[in-house]
C-alpha positions as CSV (number, residue, x, y, z in Angstrom):
1,M,89.4,66.0,12.5
2,I,86.8,65.1,9.9
3,S,87.5,62.9,6.9
4,K,88.6,64.5,3.6
5,K,85.6,63.0,1.9
6,I,83.2,64.7,4.3
7,E,85.2,67.9,4.2
8,K,84.6,67.9,0.4
9,A,80.9,67.1,0.9
10,L,80.5,70.0,3.2
11,Q,81.9,72.3,0.5
12,G,79.2,71.1,-1.9
13,S,76.4,70.7,0.6
14,S,72.8,71.0,-0.5
15,A,71.8,74.5,-1.8
16,I,68.2,73.4,-1.4
17,R,68.4,72.6,2.3
18,A,70.4,75.8,2.9
19,M,67.6,77.8,1.2
20,F,65.1,76.0,3.4
21,V,66.9,77.0,6.5
22,E,67.2,80.6,5.2
23,G,63.4,80.6,4.5
24,K,62.6,79.7,8.1
25,Q,64.8,82.6,9.3
26,M,63.2,85.0,6.9
27,A,59.7,83.9,8.0
28,E,60.7,84.6,11.7
29,K,61.9,88.0,10.7
30,Y,59.2,89.2,8.3
31,G,56.3,86.9,9.1
32,A,55.6,83.6,7.2
33,E,52.8,85.3,5.2
34,N,55.3,87.7,3.8
35,V,57.9,85.2,2.6
36,Y,57.4,83.2,-0.6
37,D,59.4,80.1,-0.2
38,F,59.6,78.0,-3.4
39,S,62.8,76.2,-2.3
40,L,61.9,72.7,-0.9
41,G,59.9,69.9,-2.6
42,N,57.9,69.3,0.6
43,P,54.4,68.1,-0.3
44,A,51.6,70.6,0.4
45,T,48.8,68.0,0.5
46,P,48.2,65.8,3.6
47,A,48.8,62.1,3.7
48,P,45.6,60.2,2.8
49,A,43.3,59.6,5.7
50,A,43.6,55.9,5.0
51,F,47.3,56.0,5.9
52,N,46.6,57.4,9.4
53,T,43.9,54.8,9.8
54,A,46.3,52.1,8.8
55,I,48.8,53.2,11.4
56,K,46.2,53.2,14.2
57,E,44.8,49.8,13.2
58,L,48.2,48.2,12.9
59,V,49.2,49.5,16.4
60,D,46.0,48.2,17.8
61,E,45.8,44.9,16.0
62,T,49.4,43.6,15.7
63,D,51.6,41.9,18.2
64,P,54.1,44.7,19.0
65,L,57.0,42.2,19.1
66,V,56.2,41.5,15.5
67,L,55.2,45.0,14.4
68,H,58.4,46.6,15.8
69,G,60.8,43.7,15.4
70,Y,63.4,42.7,12.9
71,M,62.5,41.0,9.6
72,E,64.4,40.0,6.5
73,N,66.8,42.8,5.3
74,A,64.6,43.1,2.2
75,G,61.5,43.8,4.3
76,Y,58.3,41.9,5.2
77,T,57.5,39.3,2.6
78,D,53.7,40.1,2.6
79,V,54.5,43.8,2.0
80,R,56.8,43.1,-0.9
81,A,54.3,40.7,-2.4
82,A,51.5,43.3,-2.2
83,I,53.7,45.9,-4.0
84,A,54.7,43.4,-6.7
85,E,51.0,42.5,-7.2
86,N,50.1,46.2,-7.4
87,L,52.8,46.9,-10.0
88,N,51.8,43.8,-12.0
89,K,48.1,45.0,-12.1
90,R,49.1,48.5,-13.1
91,F,51.9,47.9,-15.6
92,G,51.6,44.4,-16.8
93,T,54.8,43.3,-15.1
94,K,55.5,39.8,-13.7
95,F,57.1,40.5,-10.3
96,D,56.8,38.6,-7.1
97,Y,58.0,39.5,-3.6
98,H,61.6,38.5,-4.3
99,N,62.0,41.3,-6.9
100,V,61.2,43.9,-4.3
101,T,63.4,45.3,-1.5
102,M,61.9,47.8,0.9
103,T,64.1,50.8,1.4
104,V,64.6,53.9,3.5
105,G,63.1,56.2,0.9
106,A,64.4,56.8,-2.6
107,A,67.7,58.1,-1.3
108,G,68.3,54.9,0.7
109,G,67.4,52.9,-2.4
110,L,69.8,54.7,-4.6
111,N,72.6,54.2,-2.1
112,I,72.1,50.5,-1.8
113,I,71.9,50.2,-5.6
114,F,75.2,52.1,-5.9
115,K,76.9,50.1,-3.2
116,T,75.9,46.9,-5.1
117,I,77.0,47.9,-8.6
118,L,79.7,50.5,-8.3
119,D,83.5,50.2,-7.9
120,P,85.9,53.1,-7.3
121,G,86.4,55.0,-10.6
122,D,83.2,53.9,-12.2
123,E,81.0,56.5,-13.9
124,V,77.3,57.2,-13.5
125,I,75.7,59.2,-16.3
126,V,73.0,61.7,-15.5
127,F,70.8,63.9,-17.7
128,A,71.1,67.6,-16.8
129,P,69.4,69.2,-15.0
130,F,69.4,66.5,-12.3
131,F,68.8,66.1,-8.6
132,G,72.0,67.4,-7.1
133,E,72.4,64.8,-4.4
134,Y,73.3,62.2,-7.1
135,R,76.8,63.7,-6.9
136,Q,77.1,62.9,-3.2
137,Y,75.5,59.4,-3.6
138,A,78.1,58.5,-6.3
139,A,80.9,60.0,-4.2
140,N,79.9,57.7,-1.3
141,F,81.4,54.9,-3.4
142,D,84.2,56.8,-5.0
143,A,82.4,56.9,-8.4
144,D,82.0,59.9,-10.7
145,I,79.0,61.6,-12.2
146,V,79.1,62.4,-15.9
147,T,76.6,65.0,-17.1
148,V,74.7,64.9,-20.4
149,N,73.6,68.2,-21.8
150,P,69.9,68.9,-22.4
151,D,68.2,70.3,-25.4
152,L,67.6,73.8,-24.0
153,E,64.3,74.2,-26.0
154,T,62.6,71.0,-24.7
155,F,64.9,69.9,-21.8
156,Q,64.8,66.4,-23.2
157,P,68.3,64.8,-23.1
158,D,70.7,65.4,-26.0
159,L,71.0,61.7,-27.1
160,A,74.0,62.3,-29.3
161,D,75.8,63.8,-26.3
162,F,74.6,60.8,-24.2
163,E,76.0,58.2,-26.6
164,A,79.3,60.1,-26.9
165,K,79.8,60.1,-23.1
166,I,79.4,56.3,-22.6
167,T,82.8,54.8,-22.0
168,E,84.3,51.6,-20.5
169,K,83.9,53.3,-17.1
170,T,80.2,53.7,-17.5
171,K,78.3,51.5,-15.1
172,A,74.9,53.1,-14.9
173,L,72.5,55.8,-16.2
174,I,70.0,57.5,-13.9
175,V,66.7,58.5,-15.5
176,N,64.4,60.7,-13.4
177,T,61.0,61.2,-15.1
178,P,58.9,63.2,-14.3
179,N,62.1,65.2,-13.8
180,N,63.2,67.2,-10.8
181,P,63.8,70.1,-11.4
182,T,62.1,70.7,-14.8
183,G,58.9,68.8,-14.6
184,V,59.6,67.4,-18.0
185,I,58.5,63.8,-18.9
186,Y,60.7,61.6,-21.1
187,K,58.2,60.2,-23.6
188,P,58.2,56.6,-24.8
189,E,60.0,57.4,-28.0
190,T,62.8,59.0,-26.0
191,M,63.0,56.0,-23.7
192,R,63.2,53.6,-26.7
193,K,66.1,55.6,-28.2
194,I,67.9,55.5,-24.8
195,A,67.4,51.8,-24.6
196,E,68.7,51.3,-28.1
197,I,71.9,53.3,-27.3
198,L,72.4,51.4,-24.1
199,E,72.0,48.0,-25.8
200,K,74.5,49.0,-28.5
201,K,77.1,50.4,-26.1
202,Q,76.8,47.4,-23.8
203,T,77.8,45.2,-26.7
204,E,80.7,47.5,-27.7
205,I,82.3,47.9,-24.3
206,G,81.6,44.3,-23.2
207,H,79.9,44.8,-19.8
208,D,76.4,45.6,-18.4
209,I,75.2,49.2,-18.1
210,Y,72.3,49.5,-15.7
211,L,69.5,52.0,-16.2
212,I,68.4,53.2,-12.7
213,S,64.9,54.7,-12.8
214,D,64.5,57.1,-10.0
215,E,60.7,57.5,-9.6
216,P,59.6,59.6,-6.6
217,Y,57.3,61.7,-8.9
218,R,55.9,58.8,-11.0
219,E,52.3,59.4,-9.9
220,L,52.4,63.2,-10.4
221,V,51.5,63.8,-14.1
222,Y,49.3,66.3,-15.9
223,D,47.7,67.0,-19.3
224,G,46.7,63.5,-20.1
225,N,50.2,62.1,-19.7
226,E,50.3,58.5,-18.6
227,V,52.3,57.0,-15.7
228,D,55.0,54.9,-17.2
229,F,57.2,52.0,-15.9
230,L,60.6,51.8,-17.5
231,T,61.5,48.1,-17.2
232,K,59.6,47.5,-20.4
233,Y,62.1,49.4,-22.5
234,Y,65.4,47.9,-21.3
235,K,66.0,44.7,-19.4
236,N,68.9,46.0,-17.2
237,T,66.6,48.5,-15.5
238,I,66.5,48.9,-11.7
239,V,63.6,50.9,-10.3
240,G,63.8,53.0,-7.1
241,Y,60.6,54.4,-5.7
242,S,59.5,56.5,-2.8
243,F,56.1,57.1,-1.2
244,S,57.3,60.6,-0.2
245,K,55.5,62.4,-2.9
246,S,52.7,60.0,-3.9
247,L,51.4,59.7,-0.3
248,S,52.9,63.0,1.1
249,L,55.3,61.1,3.5
250,P,58.7,62.7,2.9
251,G,59.7,62.6,6.6
252,E,58.8,58.9,6.9
253,R,61.6,57.7,4.6
254,I,59.9,54.7,3.0
255,G,60.2,53.3,-0.5
256,Y,61.4,50.3,-2.4
257,V,63.7,49.0,-5.1
258,V,62.7,46.6,-7.9
259,V,65.1,44.3,-9.8
260,P,63.4,42.4,-12.7
261,D,64.3,38.8,-13.3
262,E,65.3,39.8,-16.8
263,A,68.2,41.9,-15.6
264,S,71.7,40.5,-16.0
265,D,72.8,38.8,-12.8
266,A,69.4,39.5,-11.3
267,E,69.8,37.2,-8.3
268,D,73.2,38.5,-7.5
269,L,71.8,42.1,-7.8
270,I,69.0,41.3,-5.4
271,R,71.2,39.6,-2.8
272,G,73.7,42.5,-3.1
273,I,71.0,45.1,-2.6
274,E,69.7,43.2,0.5
275,I,73.3,42.9,1.9
276,S,73.9,46.6,1.1
277,N,70.7,47.5,3.1
278,R,72.3,45.8,6.1
279,T,75.9,46.9,5.7
280,L,75.1,50.6,5.0
281,G,73.4,50.6,8.4
282,F,69.7,50.8,7.3
283,V,69.4,47.1,8.2
284,N,65.8,47.2,7.0
285,A,63.1,49.8,6.2
286,P,60.9,51.0,9.1
287,S,58.7,48.1,10.0
288,L,55.5,50.0,10.9
289,L,55.7,52.1,7.8
290,Q,56.2,49.1,5.6
291,K,52.9,47.6,6.9
292,A,51.1,50.9,6.6
293,V,52.0,51.7,2.9
294,A,51.1,48.1,2.0
295,R,47.5,49.0,3.0
296,C,47.5,52.2,0.9
297,L,48.8,51.1,-2.5
298,E,45.6,52.3,-4.2
299,E,45.7,55.7,-2.5
300,Q,46.7,58.8,-4.4
301,T,47.8,62.3,-3.6
302,D,45.7,65.3,-4.8
303,V,47.2,65.8,-8.2
304,A,44.5,68.3,-9.0
305,F,45.8,70.5,-6.2
306,Y,49.3,70.6,-7.8
307,D,47.8,71.1,-11.2
308,K,46.0,74.2,-10.1
309,N,49.2,75.6,-8.6
310,R,51.1,74.7,-11.7
311,T,48.7,76.6,-13.9
312,M,48.6,79.6,-11.6
313,L,52.4,79.9,-11.3
314,Y,53.2,79.2,-14.9
315,E,50.6,81.6,-16.3
316,G,51.4,84.3,-13.7
317,L,55.1,84.3,-14.5
318,T,54.8,84.0,-18.2
319,K,52.5,87.0,-18.2
320,L,55.1,89.0,-16.3
321,G,57.6,88.2,-19.1
322,F,59.5,85.3,-17.5
323,T,60.5,82.3,-19.7
324,C,59.4,79.0,-18.2
325,I,59.3,75.4,-19.2
326,K,55.7,74.2,-18.7
327,P,55.9,71.2,-16.4
328,E,54.3,67.9,-17.4
329,G,54.7,66.2,-14.0
330,A,56.2,66.6,-10.5
331,F,55.7,69.9,-8.8
332,Y,58.5,72.2,-10.0
333,L,58.7,75.1,-12.4
334,W,62.0,75.7,-14.3
335,V,62.5,79.3,-15.0
336,K,65.1,81.0,-17.2
337,S,67.2,83.6,-15.4
338,P,67.1,87.0,-17.0
339,V,70.9,87.2,-16.5
340,E,73.5,84.6,-17.2
341,N,74.5,84.2,-13.6
342,E,71.4,82.9,-12.0
343,E,72.9,83.3,-8.5
344,E,72.5,87.1,-9.0
345,F,68.9,86.6,-9.9
346,V,68.3,84.4,-6.8
347,T,69.9,87.1,-4.6
348,A,67.7,89.8,-6.2
349,G,64.6,87.7,-5.5
350,K,65.4,87.7,-1.8
351,K,64.9,91.5,-1.7
352,Y,61.3,90.7,-2.4
353,H,61.2,87.7,0.0
354,L,61.2,85.3,-2.9
355,L,63.2,82.1,-2.4
356,M,64.3,80.2,-5.5
357,V,67.0,77.5,-6.0
358,K,69.8,78.2,-8.4
359,G,70.0,76.0,-11.5
360,S,73.7,75.2,-11.0
361,A,72.6,73.1,-8.0
362,F,71.1,70.8,-10.6
363,G,74.0,70.9,-13.0
364,C,72.4,73.5,-15.3
365,G,73.2,77.2,-14.7
366,G,71.2,80.0,-16.1
367,Y,67.9,78.8,-14.6
368,V,66.1,78.6,-11.3
369,R,63.8,76.1,-9.8
370,L,60.5,76.9,-8.1
371,A,58.7,74.2,-6.0
372,Y,55.0,74.9,-6.3
373,C,54.1,72.4,-3.6
374,V,52.9,75.4,-1.5
375,S,49.6,76.9,-0.6
376,P,47.6,78.6,-3.4
377,E,47.7,81.7,-1.3
378,T,51.5,81.7,-1.4
379,I,51.4,81.7,-5.2
380,Q,48.7,84.4,-5.4
381,N,50.5,86.7,-2.9
382,S,53.9,86.1,-4.5
383,M,52.8,87.6,-7.8
384,Q,53.3,91.2,-6.5
385,A,56.9,90.2,-5.6
386,F,57.6,88.6,-8.9
387,A,56.2,91.7,-10.6
388,K,58.8,93.8,-8.8
389,L,61.5,91.4,-9.8
390,A,60.3,91.4,-13.4
391,A,60.4,95.2,-13.4
392,E,63.9,95.3,-12.0
393,Y,65.1,93.2,-14.9
394,Q,62.9,95.2,-17.4
395,L,60.9,92.2,-18.6
396,Q,58.1,92.8,-20.9
397,S,54.6,91.9,-19.5
398,R,52.5,89.9,-22.0
């Protein structure tokens, strides 16, 4: 008999992953070229050639007992030092290796952060819409998610609602910018206001509130927006990063966590995160991948590829009469459902072999998410299907 906690988790299992499986089944039935799967944020650009070269060189050059062996729970010291130096050069920070812990992707990073800071009954605030797995990660440690409403015009967070929802139970806020699923970026002025609210409420309630910056899409920005690093706004910031999107390595599960020295109880946080890495069973991040990404810190994904897809999909859907939030980063398009119940809209799309993810999976019903990390041909060919869907809902072409 499975545990009650897992039984509950099964009931709320990932809609995105379920859609991914459904997409594979549809492709087998109708042919992959006739299915337009916008469900999963799986990068559509290959990993940089330098990454594959690094893997080959490391295997050839390194003592296998070292390359494939244990190291400190936080990861190889030289890898952590290289990441700290890269961040310092890019963002004017002052980190060294001890501020960095290598993790099993961003998900592993969030879980070791949560294990370190959360007690049962604590609350973690999230800005809707948000990555749905946050619910499960908090539940792993018997903590609760508290959702802040968005401004439905801009999908920036409603800061009055944010301030009102901070209580004595609040232990952390997660900020995900560029945002999954909207592609919206929280601008510096927004971050300054968030920091001011957090500073004020920390004083009022008498304990630390951590800002957890979840940054898998940090490098994917468009229209002249600049990559930001949130530790400069608020000292109690913990950063979680993944190379899944920036180097197109989602299956490799490699990332890191940064704890600034300025954070309250920084040394205890760092030690707690290292211990959590071990006691959650990760032990350490994959050894070969640590060494490989350390050689690729200057590499970038093909942002221009995603920018072209973004423009093609956004312009194509708005011309058909759909209402969309124009993404400023990441690789997702947030589309308003023509009907209040977006699950009905998602189901209607399947008739035309369109796979979209319901907004309620992200804590914000009435919308759907489209992942445009697909081939340009998929977007081009999908327009005929979207046109049929628009006609079904009597949308007005522009």
